[in-house]
DRENDRENMAR-872128 format. One record per residue (C-alpha): residue in one letter; residue number from 1; x, y, z. Coordinates in Angstrom, 2 decimals, decimal comma, m for minus. Layout:
// DRENDRENMAR-872128
+------+------+---------+---------+---------+
: resn : resi :    east :   north :      up :
+------+------+---------+---------+---------+
:    A :  NUM :       X :       Y :       Z :
...
+------+------+---------+---------+---------+
This chain:
// DRENDRENMAR-872128
+------+------+---------+---------+---------+
: resn : resi :    east :   north :      up :
+------+------+---------+---------+---------+
:    M :    1 :  m40,68 :   43,05 :   32,88 :
:    T :    2 :  m39,43 :   45,10 :   29,97 :
:    A :    3 :  m36,50 :   47,39 :   30,62 :
:    S :    4 :  m37,14 :   51,04 :   29,85 :
:    N :    5 :  m34,86 :   53,11 :   27,65 :
:    Q :    6 :  m33,66 :   54,92 :   30,78 :
:    D :    7 :  m32,84 :   51,61 :   32,47 :
:    L :    8 :  m30,73 :   50,57 :   29,49 :
:    L :    9 :  m29,10 :   53,99 :   29,32 :
:    N :   10 :  m28,23 :   53,77 :   33,02 :
:    L :   11 :  m26,73 :   50,34 :   32,39 :
:    V :   12 :  m24,56 :   51,64 :   29,56 :
:    N :   13 :  m23,52 :   54,74 :   31,51 :
:    A :   14 :  m22,40 :   52,56 :   34,42 :
:    S :   15 :  m19,79 :   50,97 :   32,19 :
:    G :   16 :  m16,25 :   52,28 :   31,86 :
:    F :   17 :  m16,23 :   51,40 :   28,16 :
:    L :   18 :  m17,83 :   54,74 :   27,27 :
:    F :   19 :  m14,91 :   56,64 :   28,78 :
:    Q :   20 :  m12,43 :   54,42 :   26,98 :
:    L :   21 :  m14,18 :   55,00 :   23,65 :
:    R :   22 :  m14,23 :   58,75 :   24,22 :
:    V :   23 :  m10,53 :   58,80 :   25,07 :
:    E :   24 :   m9,78 :   56,92 :   21,86 :
:    Q :   25 :  m11,92 :   59,32 :   19,87 :
:    E :   26 :  m10,16 :   62,30 :   21,44 :
:    I :   27 :   m6,74 :   60,93 :   20,53 :
:    T :   28 :   m7,79 :   60,11 :   16,97 :
:    S :   29 :   m9,59 :   63,40 :   16,30 :
:    T :   30 :   m6,68 :   65,49 :   17,58 :
:    E :   31 :   m3,92 :   63,43 :   15,94 :
:    P :   32 :   m2,95 :   66,30 :   13,57 :
:    K :   33 :   m2,21 :   68,38 :   16,69 :
:    H :   34 :   m0,03 :   65,92 :   18,58 :
:    G :   35 :    1,03 :   63,33 :   15,99 :
:    K :   36 :    0,18 :   60,24 :   18,07 :
:    A :   37 :   m1,88 :   57,48 :   16,44 :
:    V :   38 :   m3,98 :   54,74 :   18,04 :
:    L :   39 :   m2,44 :   51,37 :   17,18 :
:    A :   40 :   m4,81 :   49,06 :   19,06 :
:    R :   41 :   m7,59 :   48,90 :   21,62 :
:    E :   42 :   m8,64 :   46,07 :   23,93 :
:    H :   43 :   m5,33 :   44,40 :   23,13 :
:    P :   44 :   m5,11 :   41,03 :   24,96 :
:    W :   45 :   m2,05 :   40,31 :   27,07 :
:    V :   46 :   m0,72 :   37,39 :   29,08 :
:    H :   47 :    2,30 :   37,93 :   31,29 :
:    P :   48 :    5,02 :   35,42 :   30,35 :
:    V :   49 :    6,02 :   34,76 :   33,97 :
:    T :   50 :    3,03 :   35,33 :   36,26 :
:    R :   51 :    0,45 :   34,25 :   33,63 :
:    D :   52 :   m1,74 :   37,17 :   34,70 :
:    E :   53 :   m3,83 :   38,38 :   31,81 :
:    G :   54 :   m6,11 :   41,15 :   30,70 :
:    F :   55 :   m6,73 :   43,72 :   27,98 :
:    I :   56 :   m4,78 :   46,90 :   27,29 :
:    D :   57 :   m7,32 :   49,67 :   26,82 :
:    L :   58 :   m5,33 :   51,65 :   24,22 :
:    I :   59 :   m1,90 :   51,58 :   22,61 :
:    T :   60 :   m0,64 :   54,67 :   20,78 :
:    T :   61 :    2,53 :   55,72 :   19,05 :
:    A :   62 :    4,95 :   58,00 :   20,89 :
:    G :   63 :    8,01 :   59,51 :   19,29 :
:    T :   64 :   10,32 :   57,66 :   16,92 :
:    N :   65 :   10,47 :   54,29 :   18,67 :
:    G :   66 :    7,88 :   54,50 :   21,44 :
:    K :   67 :    4,41 :   53,37 :   22,42 :
:    I :   68 :    2,11 :   54,68 :   25,17 :
:    I :   69 :    0,09 :   51,97 :   26,93 :
:    F :   70 :   m3,09 :   53,54 :   28,34 :
:    E :   71 :   m5,28 :   52,31 :   31,18 :
:    C :   72 :   m8,54 :   54,33 :   31,21 :
:    K :   73 :  m10,02 :   54,94 :   34,67 :
:    R :   74 :  m13,33 :   56,74 :   35,05 :
:    L :   75 :  m14,14 :   58,05 :   38,52 :
:    R :   76 :  m16,97 :   60,31 :   39,65 :
:    D :   77 :  m16,23 :   63,44 :   41,71 :
:    A :   78 :  m12,72 :   62,21 :   42,51 :
:    E :   79 :   m9,50 :   63,99 :   43,36 :
:    W :   80 :   m6,03 :   62,46 :   43,50 :
:    V :   81 :   m3,53 :   64,39 :   45,60 :
:    F :   82 :    0,18 :   63,80 :   45,05 :
:    L :   83 :    2,65 :   64,72 :   47,77 :
:    I :   84 :    5,78 :   66,47 :   46,54 :
:    D :   85 :    8,62 :   68,49 :   48,02 :
:    P :   86 :    7,98 :   72,26 :   48,29 :
:    S :   87 :   10,90 :   72,94 :   45,95 :
:    A :   88 :   10,04 :   70,24 :   43,40 :
:    K :   89 :   10,34 :   71,21 :   39,75 :
:    P :   90 :    9,40 :   69,37 :   36,52 :
:    T :   91 :   11,80 :   66,55 :   35,72 :
:    A :   92 :   12,95 :   64,89 :   32,52 :
:    S :   93 :   13,71 :   61,59 :   34,26 :
:    A :   94 :   11,52 :   58,58 :   33,50 :
:    W :   95 :   12,00 :   54,92 :   34,46 :
:    I :   96 :   10,48 :   52,96 :   31,61 :
:    I :   97 :   10,87 :   49,63 :   29,85 :
:    W :   98 :   12,77 :   49,10 :   26,62 :
:    R :   99 :   13,38 :   46,10 :   24,41 :
:    K :  100 :   16,14 :   45,55 :   21,93 :
:    R :  101 :   17,66 :   43,02 :   19,58 :
:    L :  102 :   21,29 :   42,72 :   20,70 :
:    S :  103 :   22,34 :   40,33 :   17,96 :
:    E :  104 :   20,85 :   37,79 :   15,59 :
:    D :  105 :   19,92 :   35,45 :   18,45 :
:    R :  106 :   19,93 :   37,72 :   21,52 :
:    R :  107 :   17,13 :   40,01 :   22,64 :
:    A :  108 :   16,83 :   42,01 :   25,84 :
:    S :  109 :   14,31 :   44,01 :   27,87 :
:    A :  110 :   14,77 :   46,02 :   31,07 :
:    W :  111 :   13,47 :   48,94 :   33,13 :
:    D :  112 :   15,97 :   51,82 :   33,07 :
:    E :  113 :   16,14 :   55,56 :   33,62 :
:    F :  114 :   16,04 :   57,85 :   30,61 :
:    S :  115 :   16,03 :   61,59 :   30,10 :
:    L :  116 :   12,77 :   62,30 :   28,28 :
:    K :  117 :   12,38 :   65,69 :   26,61 :
:    R :  118 :    8,73 :   65,69 :   27,76 :
:    Q :  119 :    8,93 :   66,99 :   31,36 :
:    S :  120 :    6,46 :   67,10 :   34,26 :
:    L :  121 :    6,32 :   67,07 :   38,03 :
:    E :  122 :    7,03 :   63,75 :   39,72 :
:    A :  123 :    5,57 :   62,20 :   42,88 :
:    E :  124 :    6,00 :   59,03 :   44,91 :
:    F :  125 :    2,87 :   59,25 :   47,09 :
:    C :  126 :   m0,76 :   59,66 :   46,05 :
:    V :  127 :   m3,70 :   60,23 :   48,43 :
:    V :  128 :   m7,17 :   59,14 :   47,33 :
:    R :  129 :  m10,42 :   59,87 :   49,17 :
:    G :  130 :  m11,98 :   56,93 :   51,03 :
:    Q :  131 :   m8,88 :   54,77 :   50,96 :
:    A :  132 :   m8,42 :   52,57 :   54,04 :
:    D :  133 :   m5,01 :   52,44 :   55,72 :
:    M :  134 :   m4,74 :   48,65 :   55,36 :
:    Q :  135 :   m5,57 :   48,61 :   51,64 :
:    V :  136 :   m3,03 :   48,64 :   48,84 :
:    P :  137 :   m3,41 :   52,22 :   47,54 :
:    M :  138 :   m5,61 :   52,57 :   44,47 :
:    L :  139 :   m2,96 :   54,08 :   42,24 :
:    E :  140 :   m0,45 :   51,38 :   43,15 :
:    R :  141 :   m3,04 :   48,72 :   42,22 :
:    L :  142 :   m3,71 :   50,36 :   38,87 :
:    A :  143 :    0,00 :   50,87 :   38,26 :
:    A :  144 :    0,70 :   47,18 :   38,91 :
:    I :  145 :   m1,81 :   46,20 :   36,21 :
:    V :  146 :   m0,38 :   48,65 :   33,69 :
:    L :  147 :    3,23 :   47,61 :   34,39 :
:    A :  148 :    2,36 :   43,93 :   33,97 :
:    S :  149 :    0,58 :   44,61 :   30,68 :
:    V :  150 :    3,55 :   46,63 :   29,42 :
:    E :  151 :    5,97 :   43,81 :   30,23 :
:    A :  152 :    3,69 :   41,36 :   28,43 :
:    L :  153 :    3,49 :   43,59 :   25,35 :
:    A :  154 :    7,26 :   44,09 :   25,28 :
:    N :  155 :    7,75 :   40,33 :   25,54 :
:    D :  156 :    5,30 :   39,67 :   22,69 :
:    E :  157 :    7,04 :   42,18 :   20,46 :
:    T :  158 :   10,44 :   40,54 :   20,83 :
:    A :  159 :    9,18 :   38,10 :   18,22 :
:    Y :  160 :    8,62 :   40,90 :   15,71 :
:    P :  161 :   11,33 :   41,84 :   13,19 :
:    Q :  162 :   13,64 :   44,61 :   14,44 :
:    E :  163 :   17,00 :   46,07 :   13,55 :
:    V :  164 :   20,16 :   45,41 :   15,51 :
:    G :  165 :   21,54 :   48,57 :   17,11 :
:    W :  166 :   20,20 :   51,82 :   18,54 :
:    T :  167 :   17,58 :   52,26 :   15,80 :
:    G :  168 :   16,02 :   48,95 :   16,79 :
:    V :  169 :   15,32 :   49,93 :   20,41 :
:    R :  170 :   11,64 :   50,17 :   21,37 :
:    F :  171 :   10,30 :   52,07 :   24,38 :
:    Y :  172 :    7,04 :   51,62 :   26,30 :
:    F :  173 :    5,42 :   54,37 :   28,37 :
:    P :  174 :    2,88 :   53,15 :   30,97 :
:    A :  175 :    0,05 :   55,66 :   31,42 :
:    I :  176 :   m3,25 :   56,08 :   33,26 :
:    V :  177 :   m5,81 :   58,53 :   31,90 :
:    T :  178 :   m8,54 :   59,39 :   34,38 :
:    T :  179 :  m11,50 :   61,66 :   35,04 :
:    A :  180 :  m10,11 :   62,34 :   38,52 :
:    R :  181 :   m8,74 :   65,84 :   39,08 :
:    L :  182 :   m5,05 :   65,81 :   39,88 :
:    F :  183 :   m3,50 :   67,98 :   42,58 :
:    V :  184 :   m0,04 :   68,30 :   44,08 :
:    C :  185 :    0,45 :   69,10 :   47,74 :
:    R :  186 :    3,77 :   70,78 :   48,44 :
:    A :  187 :    4,36 :   69,28 :   51,87 :
:    D :  188 :    7,45 :   70,13 :   53,90 :
:    P :  189 :    8,13 :   67,08 :   56,15 :
:    S :  190 :    9,52 :   69,36 :   58,87 :
:    T :  191 :    6,07 :   70,98 :   59,25 :
:    I :  192 :    4,25 :   67,66 :   59,83 :
:    D :  193 :    3,11 :   67,23 :   63,42 :
:    L :  194 :    5,11 :   64,28 :   64,73 :
:    T :  195 :    2,45 :   63,30 :   67,31 :
:    L :  196 :   m0,51 :   63,45 :   64,91 :
:    G :  197 :    1,09 :   62,89 :   61,52 :
:    E :  198 :   m0,86 :   65,82 :   60,12 :
:    L :  199 :   m0,25 :   69,16 :   58,42 :
:    K :  200 :   m1,72 :   72,36 :   59,79 :
:    D :  201 :   m1,59 :   73,95 :   56,35 :
:    A :  202 :   m0,32 :   73,17 :   52,85 :
:    V :  203 :   m0,11 :   74,59 :   49,34 :
:    F :  204 :   m2,18 :   72,77 :   46,71 :
:    E :  205 :   m1,96 :   73,13 :   42,95 :
:    E :  206 :   m4,02 :   71,44 :   40,24 :
:    V :  207 :   m1,91 :   69,83 :   37,52 :
:    P :  208 :   m2,88 :   68,38 :   34,13 :
:    Y :  209 :   m0,57 :   65,35 :   34,39 :
:    I :  210 :    2,24 :   64,01 :   36,53 :
:    R :  211 :    4,84 :   61,24 :   36,72 :
:    F :  212 :    4,07 :   58,65 :   39,41 :
:    T :  213 :    7,51 :   57,23 :   40,11 :
:    K :  214 :    8,38 :   54,88 :   42,95 :
:    S :  215 :    9,62 :   51,36 :   43,71 :
:    L :  216 :    6,99 :   49,10 :   42,18 :
:    P :  217 :    7,11 :   45,31 :   41,72 :
:    T :  218 :    7,85 :   44,03 :   38,23 :
:    T :  219 :    9,21 :   40,77 :   36,90 :
:    L :  220 :   11,90 :   42,41 :   34,79 :
:    G :  221 :   14,69 :   44,32 :   36,50 :
:    S :  222 :   17,03 :   47,07 :   35,37 :
:    S :  223 :   20,23 :   46,83 :   33,37 :
:    M :  224 :   22,28 :   47,75 :   36,42 :
:    L :  225 :   23,46 :   45,19 :   38,94 :
:    P :  226 :   22,89 :   46,81 :   42,38 :
:    A :  227 :   25,56 :   46,31 :   45,04 :
:    N :  228 :   23,60 :   47,49 :   48,08 :
:    V :  229 :   20,14 :   48,42 :   49,37 :
:    P :  230 :   20,17 :   52,08 :   48,17 :
:    E :  231 :   21,16 :   50,99 :   44,67 :
:    A :  232 :   18,54 :   48,23 :   44,66 :
:    A :  233 :   15,86 :   50,72 :   45,76 :
:    R :  234 :   16,86 :   53,11 :   43,01 :
:    E :  235 :   16,89 :   50,44 :   40,31 :
:    S :  236 :   13,41 :   49,22 :   41,34 :
:    R :  237 :   11,81 :   52,58 :   40,49 :
:    R :  238 :    9,17 :   52,61 :   37,75 :
:    T :  239 :    7,34 :   55,54 :   36,13 :
:    V :  240 :    3,63 :   55,60 :   35,29 :
:    F :  241 :    2,33 :   58,76 :   33,65 :
:    V :  242 :   m1,00 :   59,93 :   35,12 :
:    V :  243 :   m3,07 :   62,38 :   33,08 :
:    N :  244 :   m6,41 :   64,05 :   33,57 :
:    A :  245 :   m8,59 :   63,33 :   30,55 :
:    S :  246 :   m9,36 :   67,01 :   29,95 :
:    H :  247 :   m5,66 :   67,58 :   29,33 :
:    L :  248 :   m5,03 :   64,58 :   27,11 :
:    R :  249 :   m4,13 :   66,58 :   24,01 :
:    P :  250 :   m1,44 :   68,75 :   25,66 :
:    F :  251 :   m0,11 :   65,62 :   27,38 :
:    L :  252 :    0,38 :   63,95 :   24,01 :
:    T :  253 :    1,69 :   67,06 :   22,26 :
:    G :  254 :    5,43 :   67,62 :   22,10 :
:    E :  255 :    8,55 :   65,54 :   21,69 :
:    W :  256 :    8,33 :   62,06 :   23,16 :
:    E :  257 :   12,00 :   61,62 :   22,45 :
:    F :  258 :   15,11 :   60,96 :   24,51 :
:    D :  259 :   18,36 :   62,80 :   24,68 :
:    P :  260 :   21,09 :   60,69 :   23,01 :
:    P :  261 :   22,41 :   57,84 :   25,17 :
:    W :  262 :   25,17 :   59,05 :   27,44 :
:    D :  263 :   27,48 :   56,35 :   26,09 :
:    G :  264 :   26,41 :   56,60 :   22,49 :
:    V :  265 :   25,60 :   53,58 :   20,38 :
:    S :  266 :   27,22 :   51,16 :   22,85 :
:    W :  267 :   24,14 :   51,29 :   25,07 :
:    P :  268 :   23,09 :   48,89 :   26,51 :
:    W :  269 :   26,04 :   46,62 :   25,72 :
:    N :  270 :   28,19 :   48,58 :   28,18 :
:    F :  271 :   26,07 :   47,25 :   31,08 :
:    P :  272 :   27,46 :   44,01 :   32,56 :
:    K :  273 :   24,06 :   42,36 :   32,32 :
:    W :  274 :   24,08 :   42,47 :   28,52 :
:    K :  275 :   27,76 :   41,85 :   27,71 :
:    E :  276 :   28,43 :   38,79 :   25,60 :
:    D :  277 :   30,94 :   37,48 :   28,14 :
:    H :  278 :   28,63 :   37,92 :   31,17 :
+------+------+---------+---------+---------+
């Protein structure tokens, strides 16, 4: 039986590759507007510890020393709702991975908090339609893949030539670009019915992109050495940027730069984890 043109078209349209190709084309065609360039697509990765492997959909430049690692997720008629505090405002904070050459024979990578000039709202919880209570939430599953691929890429790039000092630091921004519409729900916990676990009413707002920041499992830790549970919880936070595809250009536009390190050029040597005598 010979497949019809429509059958073949349906087969192609069922693939997520079309969305990935369109995202790449959008980034490339609007590069003069935002200044970010596509460095690679379908980049293979193997995690150095877990040996998990896969392909990074897209890698782009970001700022002076940064890269954005994109996972493209096409969904039909989908909405992602992020729960935030009623008084929440855009934040500059972002927990991302960096790598650095500390000396001729010492290199380091870690997840740490930075103040990024590019601000957005931030959320720890995401609600997706049709998600069962016993399942690992969809966004957490996607985030785990992206975080693993970012660690693998950072590890691979430690073998590349780089300067010693602040100018040699490299930053990696995990990101998910999706066709799902993104909403925030400003939920006041005091208004949640304690017997039902439900809200009687809430304020919803569609957003173009958002930081998904929470404690997420990664192989690498932070530069800080936590002394208690609250500190350990804080240092396990990771940020994944989530962007609706229709707003990709404004997401990329602007300064993907950091404010100067609070301790100047001594960062990260001032952390006990990276001191020569540790």
